C-alpha positions as CSV (number, residue, x, y, z in Angstrom):
1,M,78.7,80.1,-8.1
2,V,76.4,78.6,-10.6
3,L,73.4,76.8,-8.9
4,T,73.1,73.4,-10.4
5,A,70.6,70.6,-10.4
6,P,71.8,69.0,-6.9
7,H,71.3,72.6,-5.4
8,W,67.7,73.3,-6.8
9,I,66.9,69.8,-5.8
10,Y,68.1,70.3,-2.1
11,L,66.0,73.8,-2.1
12,I,62.8,71.8,-3.5
13,G,63.9,69.5,-0.5
14,T,63.9,72.4,1.8
15,F,60.2,74.2,0.8
16,V,58.8,70.6,1.0
17,I,59.8,69.7,4.5
18,I,58.2,73.2,5.9
19,L,55.1,72.4,4.0
20,T,55.2,69.3,5.9
21,M,55.8,70.9,9.1
22,L,53.0,73.4,8.5
23,F,50.6,70.7,8.0
24,R,51.9,68.9,11.2
25,Q,53.0,65.7,9.6
26,N,56.4,63.8,10.2
27,V,59.4,65.0,8.1
28,V,61.6,61.8,8.1
29,V,60.1,60.6,4.9
30,P,60.2,63.6,2.7
31,A,63.7,64.2,4.6
32,V,64.9,60.6,3.7
33,L,63.6,60.9,-0.2
34,M,65.1,64.3,-0.7
35,T,68.7,63.4,0.7
36,F,68.7,60.7,-1.6
37,F,67.3,62.2,-5.0
38,V,70.3,64.9,-4.1
39,G,72.6,62.2,-3.4
40,W,71.6,60.4,-6.9
41,V,71.6,64.0,-8.9
42,Y,74.5,64.7,-7.5
43,S,76.6,61.7,-8.2
44,G,74.5,60.4,-11.2
45,S,74.6,57.0,-9.8
46,F,71.4,55.4,-8.0
47,S,73.3,53.1,-5.7
48,S,75.2,56.2,-4.4
49,G,71.7,57.8,-3.6
50,L,70.9,55.2,-1.8
51,Q,74.3,55.3,0.4
52,T,73.9,59.0,0.9
53,I,70.8,58.1,3.2
54,F,73.2,56.4,5.4
55,E,76.4,58.6,5.5
56,A,73.9,61.9,5.7
57,S,72.3,59.8,9.0
58,L,76.1,59.1,10.0
59,T,77.5,62.8,9.5
60,A,74.3,64.0,11.5
61,A,74.8,61.4,14.9
62,G,78.7,63.0,14.7
63,E,78.0,66.6,14.2
64,L,74.7,66.5,16.9
65,F,75.4,64.0,19.2
66,N,76.3,66.8,21.7
67,I,73.2,68.3,21.5
68,F,71.6,64.9,21.9
69,L,73.5,64.3,24.9
70,I,72.8,67.7,26.5
71,I,69.1,67.1,26.1
72,A,69.5,63.8,28.1
73,I,71.2,65.5,30.6
74,M,69.3,69.2,31.0
75,T,65.9,66.2,31.3
76,A,67.5,64.2,33.8
77,L,68.3,66.9,35.8
78,L,64.7,68.3,35.6
79,H,63.3,64.9,36.4
80,S,65.6,64.2,39.4
81,L,64.4,67.9,40.6
82,K,60.7,66.9,40.2
83,A,61.5,63.7,41.9
84,I,62.5,64.9,45.4
85,G,60.0,67.9,44.8
86,A,62.7,70.4,44.1
87,D,61.1,71.7,41.2
88,E,57.9,72.8,43.3
89,Q,60.3,75.0,45.6
90,M,61.8,76.8,42.6
91,I,58.4,77.8,41.6
92,T,56.2,78.1,44.5
93,P,57.7,81.8,45.4
94,F,56.7,83.0,42.2
95,Q,52.8,82.0,43.1
96,K,52.8,84.7,46.2
97,F,53.5,87.4,43.5
98,M,50.5,86.6,41.2
99,K,47.8,89.1,42.7
100,N,46.0,89.8,39.4
101,G,46.0,88.6,35.7
102,H,48.4,91.3,34.7
103,I,51.2,90.7,36.8
104,S,50.6,86.7,36.3
105,F,51.4,87.4,32.9
106,W,54.5,88.8,33.6
107,V,55.6,86.6,36.2
108,I,54.9,84.0,33.8
109,V,57.2,85.5,31.3
110,G,60.1,86.1,33.7
111,V,60.1,82.6,35.0
112,T,59.4,80.9,31.7
113,Y,62.5,82.8,30.3
114,A,64.9,81.8,33.3
115,I,64.3,78.2,33.3
116,S,63.9,77.7,29.5
117,L,67.6,79.4,29.5
118,F,68.8,76.3,31.8
119,F,66.7,73.8,30.7
120,W,65.3,74.5,27.2
121,P,61.7,75.2,26.8
122,T,60.5,71.8,25.7
123,P,60.9,70.3,29.2
124,A,60.4,73.4,31.2
125,V,56.7,73.9,30.0
126,P,55.2,71.1,31.9
127,L,56.8,72.3,35.0
128,I,55.6,76.0,34.9
129,G,52.3,74.9,33.3
130,A,51.5,72.5,36.0
131,L,52.3,74.8,38.9
132,L,51.8,78.4,37.4
133,I,49.2,78.5,34.8
134,P,46.3,77.3,37.2
135,V,47.7,80.1,39.7
136,A,47.5,82.7,37.0
137,I,43.7,81.7,35.6
138,R,42.4,82.0,38.9
139,A,44.3,85.3,39.4
140,G,42.2,86.3,36.1
141,L,44.5,85.9,33.3
142,P,42.9,84.2,30.3
143,P,44.1,80.8,29.4
144,I,45.4,82.1,26.0
145,G,47.5,85.0,27.7
146,A,49.3,81.8,29.9
147,A,49.9,80.1,26.6
148,I,51.1,83.1,24.6
149,A,53.5,84.5,27.8
150,I,55.1,80.7,27.6
151,S,55.5,80.7,24.0
152,L,57.1,84.1,23.6
153,A,59.3,83.7,26.6
154,G,60.3,80.2,26.2
155,Q,60.1,78.7,22.5
156,G,60.7,82.4,21.2
157,M,63.1,84.3,23.7
158,A,65.1,81.9,25.6
159,L,65.3,79.1,22.4
160,S,66.3,81.6,19.8
161,A,69.3,83.0,21.7
162,D,70.2,79.9,24.0
163,Y,72.3,81.8,25.6
164,M,73.4,79.3,28.3
165,I,73.3,76.2,26.7
166,K,74.8,77.8,22.9
167,I,73.6,74.3,21.2
168,A,71.8,77.0,18.4
169,P,74.6,79.4,18.5
170,M,77.4,76.6,17.8
171,L,75.4,75.1,14.6
172,N,75.1,78.9,13.1
173,A,78.7,79.5,14.0
174,T,79.8,76.6,12.7
175,S,77.8,76.9,9.1
176,A,79.4,80.5,9.1
177,G,82.9,79.9,10.1
178,V,82.8,82.4,13.1
179,S,83.4,82.3,17.0
180,V,80.0,80.9,19.2
181,D,80.4,83.8,21.3
182,A,80.3,86.1,18.4
183,V,76.9,84.8,17.3
184,A,75.3,84.0,21.0
185,N,75.9,87.4,22.1
186,R,74.2,89.1,19.0
187,A,71.6,86.5,19.2
188,L,70.8,87.8,22.6
189,V,70.6,91.1,22.2
190,L,68.3,90.3,19.2
191,S,66.2,87.9,21.1
192,I,65.5,90.6,23.9
193,I,65.2,93.4,21.8
194,T,62.2,91.2,19.5
195,G,60.8,89.4,22.2
196,A,60.1,92.8,24.3
197,I,58.3,94.0,21.5
198,A,56.4,90.9,21.0
199,L,55.5,90.5,24.7
200,S,54.5,94.1,24.7
201,Y,52.0,93.8,22.1
202,A,50.6,90.5,23.3
203,Y,50.3,91.6,26.5
204,F,48.3,94.8,24.9
205,S,46.3,92.5,22.8
206,I,45.4,90.4,25.8
207,R,44.9,93.1,28.4
208,K,41.2,93.9,27.8
209,S,40.3,90.2,28.5
210,I,42.1,90.0,31.8
211,Q,39.3,89.4,34.8
212,K,39.5,90.2,38.4
213,P,40.6,87.3,40.5
214,S,38.3,84.6,40.8
215,K,38.5,80.8,41.6
216,Q,35.5,80.4,38.9
217,H,37.9,81.1,36.1
218,L,40.0,77.8,37.3
219,Q,36.4,76.0,37.1
220,T,35.4,77.4,34.1
221,W,38.8,76.4,32.5
222,E,39.2,73.2,34.1
223,K,35.3,72.0,32.5
224,S,36.3,73.4,29.4
225,S,39.1,71.8,28.6
226,G,38.0,68.1,30.1
227,M,40.3,68.2,32.5
228,E,41.1,68.0,36.6
229,L,43.9,69.1,38.5
230,E,45.4,66.1,40.4
231,E,47.2,66.2,43.4
232,K,50.4,64.4,44.0
233,S,49.6,61.6,45.2
234,V,53.4,60.3,46.7
235,V,54.9,62.8,48.9
236,P,58.9,62.9,48.1
237,K,61.2,61.0,50.8
238,Q,63.2,64.3,51.2
239,S,62.6,66.7,53.8
240,K,61.6,70.1,53.0
241,K,65.1,71.3,53.8
242,E,66.6,69.0,51.3
243,R,64.1,69.9,48.6
244,V,64.8,73.5,49.6
245,L,68.8,72.9,49.1
246,F,68.8,71.6,46.1
247,A,66.1,74.4,44.7
248,F,68.5,76.6,45.7
249,I,72.0,74.9,44.9
250,V,70.9,74.3,41.0
251,P,69.9,77.6,40.0
252,L,73.0,79.0,42.1
253,S,75.3,76.5,39.9
254,F,74.1,77.8,36.7
255,L,74.6,81.1,38.0
256,L,78.1,80.8,38.5
257,I,78.8,79.5,35.5
258,V,77.2,82.6,34.2
259,I,79.6,84.7,36.1
260,Y,82.7,82.9,34.9
261,M,81.6,83.3,31.6
262,I,81.1,86.6,31.9
263,L,84.2,87.5,33.8
264,S,86.5,85.7,31.0
265,M,85.1,87.9,28.5
266,F,86.4,91.0,30.3
267,T,89.9,89.7,32.0
268,E,92.6,87.8,30.8
269,S,93.3,86.9,33.9
270,I,90.3,84.1,33.7
271,P,90.8,81.3,31.5
272,G,87.8,81.4,29.3
273,L,86.1,78.2,27.8
274,E,87.6,77.4,24.4
275,G,86.0,75.2,21.8
276,A,82.3,75.0,20.5
277,L,82.0,71.9,23.0
278,A,83.1,73.9,26.1
279,H,80.7,76.0,25.8
280,H,78.2,73.4,27.3
Protein backbone atom coordinates (compact mmCIF):
# COMPACT_ATOMS: atom_id res chain seq x y z
CA MET A 1 0.00 0.00 0.00
CA VAL A 2 1.37 3.37 -1.04
CA LEU A 3 0.76 6.31 1.28
CA THR A 4 -0.72 9.24 -0.61
CA ALA A 5 -1.22 12.88 0.33
CA PRO A 6 -4.61 12.27 2.06
CA HIS A 7 -2.98 9.61 4.26
CA TRP A 8 -0.26 11.99 5.37
CA ILE A 9 -2.75 14.78 6.05
CA TYR A 10 -4.84 12.35 8.09
CA LEU A 11 -1.72 11.37 10.07
CA ILE A 12 -0.82 15.01 10.66
CA GLY A 13 -4.37 15.69 11.77
CA THR A 14 -4.15 12.86 14.29
CA PHE A 15 -1.00 14.37 15.81
CA VAL A 16 -2.61 17.82 15.88
CA ILE A 17 -5.60 16.47 17.77
CA ILE A 18 -3.33 14.64 20.25
CA LEU A 19 -1.34 17.83 20.87
CA THR A 20 -4.56 19.77 21.31
CA MET A 21 -5.69 17.26 23.93
CA LEU A 22 -2.33 17.51 25.70
CA PHE A 23 -2.81 21.26 25.97
CA ARG A 24 -6.34 20.61 27.27
CA GLN A 25 -8.05 22.51 24.49
CA ASN A 26 -11.20 21.73 22.52
CA VAL A 27 -10.53 19.32 19.64
CA VAL A 28 -13.63 20.14 17.59
CA VAL A 29 -12.07 22.90 15.48
CA PRO A 30 -8.85 20.99 14.63
CA ALA A 31 -10.90 17.87 13.80
CA VAL A 32 -13.23 19.79 11.48
CA LEU A 33 -10.33 21.57 9.74
CA MET A 34 -8.33 18.39 9.18
CA THR A 35 -11.44 16.58 7.93
CA PHE A 36 -11.91 19.37 5.41
CA PHE A 37 -8.29 19.18 4.23
CA VAL A 38 -8.45 15.38 3.86
CA GLY A 39 -11.63 15.64 1.80
CA TRP A 40 -10.26 18.50 -0.30
CA VAL A 41 -6.97 16.77 -1.14
CA TYR A 42 -8.61 13.39 -1.72
CA SER A 43 -11.30 14.70 -4.08
CA GLY A 44 -9.36 17.59 -5.54
CA SER A 45 -12.38 19.82 -5.08
CA PHE A 46 -12.81 22.61 -2.55
CA SER A 47 -16.58 22.19 -2.45
CA SER A 48 -16.21 18.43 -1.94
CA GLY A 49 -13.93 19.19 1.00
CA LEU A 50 -16.68 21.26 2.58
CA GLN A 51 -19.19 18.51 1.88
CA THR A 52 -16.87 16.01 3.57
CA ILE A 53 -17.33 17.81 6.88
CA PHE A 54 -21.07 17.21 6.87
CA GLU A 55 -20.80 13.66 5.51
CA ALA A 56 -18.27 12.79 8.21
CA SER A 57 -20.60 14.12 10.89
CA LEU A 58 -23.51 12.08 9.56
CA THR A 59 -21.38 8.95 9.32
CA ALA A 60 -20.08 9.40 12.87
CA ALA A 61 -23.62 9.99 14.16
CA GLY A 62 -24.85 6.80 12.53
CA GLU A 63 -21.96 4.69 13.79
CA LEU A 64 -21.80 6.09 17.31
CA PHE A 65 -25.46 6.73 18.10
CA ASN A 66 -25.71 3.52 20.13
CA ILE A 67 -22.79 4.73 22.25
CA PHE A 68 -24.53 8.02 23.02
CA LEU A 69 -27.71 6.12 23.83
CA ILE A 70 -25.95 3.77 26.27
CA ILE A 71 -24.18 6.66 27.99
CA ALA A 72 -27.51 8.44 28.39
CA ILE A 73 -29.20 5.31 29.78
CA MET A 74 -26.37 4.57 32.23
CA THR A 75 -26.26 8.18 33.42
CA ALA A 76 -30.04 8.28 33.82
CA LEU A 77 -29.97 5.03 35.79
CA LEU A 78 -27.30 6.33 38.13
CA HIS A 79 -29.18 9.60 38.67
CA SER A 80 -32.36 7.63 39.34
CA LEU A 81 -30.57 5.62 42.01
CA LYS A 82 -29.20 8.85 43.47
CA ALA A 83 -32.64 10.48 43.52
CA ILE A 84 -34.07 7.73 45.73
CA GLY A 85 -30.93 7.35 47.85
CA ALA A 86 -30.11 3.86 46.58
CA ASP A 87 -26.60 4.95 45.54
CA GLU A 88 -25.65 5.54 49.17
CA GLN A 89 -27.04 2.16 50.13
CA MET A 90 -24.77 0.57 47.50
CA ILE A 91 -21.64 2.30 48.82
CA THR A 92 -22.22 2.58 52.59
CA PRO A 93 -21.39 -1.07 53.44
CA PHE A 94 -17.87 -0.60 52.08
CA GLN A 95 -17.21 2.30 54.45
CA LYS A 96 -17.23 -0.10 57.40
CA PHE A 97 -14.09 -1.81 56.07
CA MET A 98 -12.10 1.40 55.63
CA LYS A 99 -10.34 1.25 58.99
CA ASN A 100 -7.00 2.66 57.79
CA GLY A 101 -5.41 4.20 54.71
CA HIS A 102 -3.99 0.93 53.41
CA ILE A 103 -7.34 -0.84 53.35
CA SER A 104 -9.07 2.31 52.09
CA PHE A 105 -6.84 2.39 49.01
CA TRP A 106 -7.82 -1.11 47.95
CA VAL A 107 -11.49 -0.63 48.88
CA ILE A 108 -11.67 2.41 46.60
CA VAL A 109 -9.96 0.40 43.86
CA GLY A 110 -12.44 -2.47 44.12
CA VAL A 111 -15.56 -0.30 44.35
CA THR A 112 -14.44 2.00 41.53
CA TYR A 113 -13.65 -0.93 39.25
CA ALA A 114 -16.94 -2.70 39.95
CA ILE A 115 -19.15 0.36 39.50
CA SER A 116 -17.22 1.63 36.47
CA LEU A 117 -17.77 -1.68 34.70
CA PHE A 118 -21.53 -1.16 34.90
CA PHE A 119 -21.95 2.63 34.80
CA TRP A 120 -18.68 3.76 33.19
CA PRO A 121 -16.06 5.76 35.14
CA THR A 122 -17.23 9.30 34.35
CA PRO A 123 -20.68 9.05 36.01
CA ALA A 124 -19.32 6.71 38.68
CA VAL A 125 -16.53 9.01 39.93
CA PRO A 126 -18.83 11.65 41.51
CA LEU A 127 -20.66 8.91 43.41
CA ILE A 128 -17.46 7.33 44.73
CA GLY A 129 -15.75 10.66 45.34
CA ALA A 130 -18.59 12.09 47.41
CA LEU A 131 -19.09 9.02 49.59
CA LEU A 132 -15.77 7.20 49.89
CA ILE A 133 -12.98 9.76 49.50
CA PRO A 134 -13.80 11.66 52.74
CA VAL A 135 -13.87 8.37 54.63
CA ALA A 136 -10.56 7.30 53.08
CA ILE A 137 -8.87 10.60 53.92
CA ARG A 138 -10.12 10.42 57.50
CA ALA A 139 -8.67 6.89 57.63
CA GLY A 140 -5.24 8.27 56.72
CA LEU A 141 -5.08 7.88 52.94
CA PRO A 142 -3.63 11.03 51.29
CA PRO A 143 -5.93 12.73 48.73
CA ILE A 144 -3.50 11.94 45.92
CA GLY A 145 -3.72 8.28 46.88
CA ALA A 146 -7.50 8.30 46.52
CA ALA A 147 -7.22 10.09 43.17
CA ILE A 148 -4.71 7.54 41.90
CA ALA A 149 -6.86 4.63 43.01
CA ILE A 150 -9.96 5.98 41.26
CA SER A 151 -8.09 6.90 38.07
CA LEU A 152 -6.26 3.61 37.64
CA ALA A 153 -9.22 1.40 38.55
CA GLY A 154 -11.87 3.41 36.68
CA GLN A 155 -10.41 5.23 33.67
CA GLY A 156 -7.60 2.68 33.51
CA MET A 157 -8.73 -0.90 34.13
CA ALA A 158 -12.51 -0.70 33.77
CA LEU A 159 -12.68 1.62 30.76
CA SER A 160 -9.82 -0.01 28.84
CA ALA A 161 -11.56 -3.39 29.03
CA ASP A 162 -15.17 -2.12 29.03
CA TYR A 163 -16.20 -5.73 29.45
CA MET A 164 -19.80 -5.15 30.48
CA ILE A 165 -21.02 -2.41 28.15
CA LYS A 166 -18.52 -3.42 25.43
CA ILE A 167 -18.46 -0.19 23.48
CA ALA A 168 -14.65 0.05 23.31
CA PRO A 169 -14.28 -3.60 22.23
CA MET A 170 -17.02 -3.09 19.63
CA LEU A 171 -15.19 -0.15 18.04
CA ASN A 172 -11.91 -2.07 17.92
CA ALA A 173 -13.58 -5.24 16.65
CA THR A 174 -15.43 -3.38 13.91
CA SER A 175 -12.22 -1.76 12.71
CA ALA A 176 -10.31 -5.05 12.75
CA GLY A 177 -13.12 -7.14 11.32
CA VAL A 178 -13.20 -9.63 14.20
CA SER A 179 -15.81 -10.63 16.78
CA VAL A 180 -16.54 -8.40 19.75
CA ASP A 181 -16.05 -11.25 22.25
CA ALA A 182 -12.59 -11.99 20.89
CA VAL A 183 -11.50 -8.42 21.56
CA ALA A 184 -13.35 -8.07 24.87
CA ASN A 185 -11.96 -11.26 26.41
CA ARG A 186 -8.38 -10.39 25.57
CA ALA A 187 -8.81 -6.78 26.60
CA LEU A 188 -10.13 -7.94 29.98
CA VAL A 189 -7.08 -10.12 30.63
CA LEU A 190 -4.70 -7.38 29.47
CA SER A 191 -6.41 -4.73 31.61
CA ILE A 192 -6.25 -6.92 34.71
CA ILE A 193 -2.54 -7.66 34.25
CA THR A 194 -1.51 -4.08 33.51
CA GLY A 195 -3.88 -2.71 36.14
CA ALA A 196 -2.56 -5.00 38.85
CA ILE A 197 1.02 -3.93 38.08
CA ALA A 198 0.13 -0.23 37.96
CA LEU A 199 -1.93 -0.37 41.16
CA SER A 200 0.80 -2.27 43.02
CA TYR A 201 3.41 0.25 41.95
CA ALA A 202 1.12 3.14 42.90
CA TYR A 203 0.38 1.66 46.32
CA PHE A 204 4.03 1.16 47.21
CA SER A 205 4.77 4.68 45.95
CA ILE A 206 2.33 6.31 48.38
CA ARG A 207 2.57 3.73 51.17
CA LYS A 208 4.94 5.82 53.27
CA SER A 209 2.66 8.87 53.07
CA ILE A 210 -0.29 7.00 54.58
CA GLN A 211 -0.91 8.24 58.13
CA LYS A 212 -2.83 7.01 61.14
CA PRO A 213 -6.61 7.60 61.12
CA SER A 214 -7.64 11.05 62.34
CA LYS A 215 -10.45 13.53 61.74
CA GLN A 216 -7.78 16.21 61.38
CA HIS A 217 -6.82 14.80 57.97
CA LEU A 218 -10.28 15.49 56.62
CA GLN A 219 -10.41 18.98 58.12
CA THR A 220 -7.02 19.84 56.66
CA TRP A 221 -8.09 18.58 53.24
CA GLU A 222 -11.29 20.61 53.31
CA LYS A 223 -9.41 23.79 54.22
CA SER A 224 -6.65 23.29 51.66
CA SER A 225 -9.10 22.57 48.85
CA GLY A 226 -11.43 25.38 49.87
CA MET A 227 -14.42 23.10 50.07
CA GLU A 228 -16.80 21.96 52.75
CA LEU A 229 -18.75 18.76 52.77
CA GLU A 230 -22.43 19.51 52.60
CA GLU A 231 -25.03 17.26 54.08
CA LYS A 232 -28.06 16.46 52.02
CA SER A 233 -30.87 18.85 52.79
CA VAL A 234 -33.49 16.84 50.94
CA VAL A 235 -34.48 13.48 52.34
CA PRO A 236 -35.67 10.99 49.68
CA LYS A 237 -39.33 10.17 49.84
CA GLN A 238 -38.67 6.46 49.50
CA SER A 239 -38.36 4.41 52.65
CA LYS A 240 -35.15 2.67 53.61
CA LYS A 241 -36.56 -0.68 52.54
CA GLU A 242 -37.24 0.64 49.04
CA ARG A 243 -33.76 2.17 48.78
CA VAL A 244 -32.15 -1.08 49.89
CA LEU A 245 -34.35 -3.01 47.46
CA PHE A 246 -33.22 -0.97 44.45
CA ALA A 247 -29.61 -1.02 45.65
CA PHE A 248 -29.87 -4.82 45.59
CA ILE A 249 -31.89 -5.28 42.39
CA VAL A 250 -29.65 -3.20 40.11
CA PRO A 251 -26.32 -4.98 40.82
CA LEU A 252 -28.14 -8.32 40.84
CA SER A 253 -29.59 -7.62 37.39
CA PHE A 254 -26.16 -6.86 35.98
CA LEU A 255 -24.72 -9.93 37.70
CA LEU A 256 -27.34 -12.16 36.10
CA ILE A 257 -26.50 -10.69 32.70
CA VAL A 258 -22.80 -11.43 33.27
CA ILE A 259 -23.56 -15.01 34.31
CA TYR A 260 -25.79 -15.49 31.26
CA MET A 261 -23.11 -14.17 28.90
CA ILE A 262 -20.42 -16.36 30.46
CA LEU A 263 -22.58 -19.48 30.32
CA SER A 264 -23.49 -18.81 26.69
CA MET A 265 -19.80 -18.96 25.82
CA PHE A 266 -19.34 -22.49 27.17
CA THR A 267 -22.63 -24.24 26.38
CA GLU A 268 -24.84 -24.41 23.31
CA SER A 269 -27.97 -24.96 25.39
CA ILE A 270 -28.00 -21.25 26.20
CA PRO A 271 -28.37 -18.99 23.14
CA GLY A 272 -25.66 -16.40 22.86
CA LEU A 273 -26.04 -12.72 22.09
CA GLU A 274 -25.29 -12.17 18.43
CA GLY A 275 -24.41 -8.94 16.73
CA ALA A 276 -22.54 -5.88 17.95
CA LEU A 277 -25.63 -4.14 19.30
CA ALA A 278 -26.79 -7.21 21.20
CA HIS A 279 -23.79 -6.97 23.50
CA HIS A 280 -25.25 -3.82 24.98
